[in-house]
C-alpha positions in Angstrom: 0.0 -0.1 0.0 1.3 3.3 -1.0 1.1 6.4 1.2 1.5 10.1 0.4 2.9 12.5 2.9 2.0 16.0 2.7 3.9 19.1 4.6 1.2 21.7 4.0 2.4 25.3 4.2 0.9 28.5 3.2 2.6 28.9 -0.2 3.8 25.3 -0.9 3.0 21.5 0.0 6.0 19.2 0.2 5.0 15.7 -1.2 6.5 12.5 -0.4 5.4 8.8 -1.1 6.1 5.5 0.5 7.6 2.5 -1.3 5.1 -0.2 -2.0 5.9 -2.0 1.0 5.5 1.1 3.2 8.9 0.9 4.6 10.6 4.0 3.3 9.4 7.6 2.3 11.0 9.4 -0.8 10.4 13.0 -1.6 8.6 13.7 -5.0 8.1 17.3 -5.4 6.9 20.7 -4.0 3.6 21.8 -5.1 3.0 25.6 -5.2 -0.4 26.7 -3.7 -2.2 30.1 -3.3 -4.6 30.0 -0.3 -5.9 33.4 -1.2 -7.2 32.1 -4.5 -8.4 29.0 -3.1 -5.9 26.8 -5.0 -4.8 24.1 -2.7 -2.8 22.2 -5.2 -5.4 19.4 -5.3 -5.2 18.9 -9.1 -1.4 18.0 -8.8 -2.1 16.0 -5.7 -4.6 14.1 -7.7 -2.2 13.5 -10.6 0.3 12.2 -8.2 -1.9 10.0 -6.3 -3.2 8.5 -9.5 0.3 8.0 -10.9 1.6 6.3 -7.6 -1.5 4.5 -6.7 -1.9 6.1 -3.3 -4.3 4.5 -0.9 -3.7 6.8 2.1 -2.8 10.3 2.9 -0.6 11.5 6.0 -0.8 15.2 6.6 1.6 17.0 8.8 -0.2 18.7 11.8 1.9 21.5 13.1 1.3 21.6 16.8 2.6 24.2 19.4 5.2 22.8 21.8 2.4 23.0 24.5 0.3 20.6 22.5 -2.2 23.4 21.3 -3.1 23.8 17.7 -2.6 27.3 16.1 -3.6 28.8 12.9 -1.2 26.6 10.7 -2.5 23.6 12.5 -6.1 24.5 11.8 -5.3 25.2 8.1 -3.8 21.6 8.0 -7.1 20.1 9.4 -9.0 21.9 6.8 -6.7 20.7 4.1 -7.2 17.2 5.5 -11.0 17.4 5.2 -10.6 18.7 1.7 -8.4 15.6 0.8 -11.0 13.1 2.3 -13.9 14.8 0.5 -12.1 14.8 -2.9 -10.4 11.4 -2.7 -12.6 9.3 -0.3 -9.4 8.0 1.0 -8.1 7.6 4.7 -6.4 10.7 6.0 -4.2 10.6 8.9 -3.1 13.9 10.8 0.5 13.4 12.0 2.2 15.6 14.7 5.0 17.2 12.7 6.5 19.4 15.6 10.1 20.3 14.6 10.2 18.4 11.3 10.9 21.6 9.2 13.6 22.5 11.7 15.0 19.0 11.5 15.0 19.1 7.8 16.6 22.3 7.7 19.4 21.0 10.0 19.9 17.9 7.8 20.3 20.1 4.9 22.7 22.5 6.7 24.9 19.6 7.7 25.0 18.5 4.1 26.2 21.8 3.1 23.2 22.7 0.9 23.3 26.3 -0.2 20.5 28.6 1.1 18.8 28.9 -2.4 18.8 25.0 -2.8 17.5 24.6 0.7 14.6 26.9 0.0 13.6 24.6 -2.9 13.7 21.3 -1.1 12.9 22.1 2.6 9.2 21.4 2.1 9.8 18.0 0.4 12.4 17.0 3.2 9.7 17.9 5.7 7.3 15.7 4.0 9.8 12.9 4.0 10.2 13.0 7.7 6.5 13.2 8.4 5.8 10.2 6.4 8.7 8.3 7.5 7.7 9.0 11.2 4.3 7.5 10.4 5.6 4.5 8.6 8.0 3.8 11.4 5.2 3.9 14.0 3.2 1.4 11.9 5.9 -1.2 12.2 5.8 -1.3 16.0 
């Protein structure tokens, strides 16, 4: 079963998919969105989900350190509902605290330039979200 992991931001969505066995996550791309124009990238996500035979979505839920949910977390919940409605597939909200910071740290340690980091940070965060979910399923 292939799973798609999504790191939903205000301007982009990082996309990752699992291998067919559900063991590893690979980054696919970063989808540009425009919340003000109600363009949530669903057309591109649909293309990718068909191409890879996705059967479940994992959406990063950015919680505050005190476990509360702020505006970005609420936006992720709304996005998850849009996915459920459009695709009729299971959608899991996954605690993504610190994934973007961890992705940034990995890219810094790999000596990736600032310009390149900006292009891949959301995709890297999506990989970390999805891999965390996949690892939890093995236990």
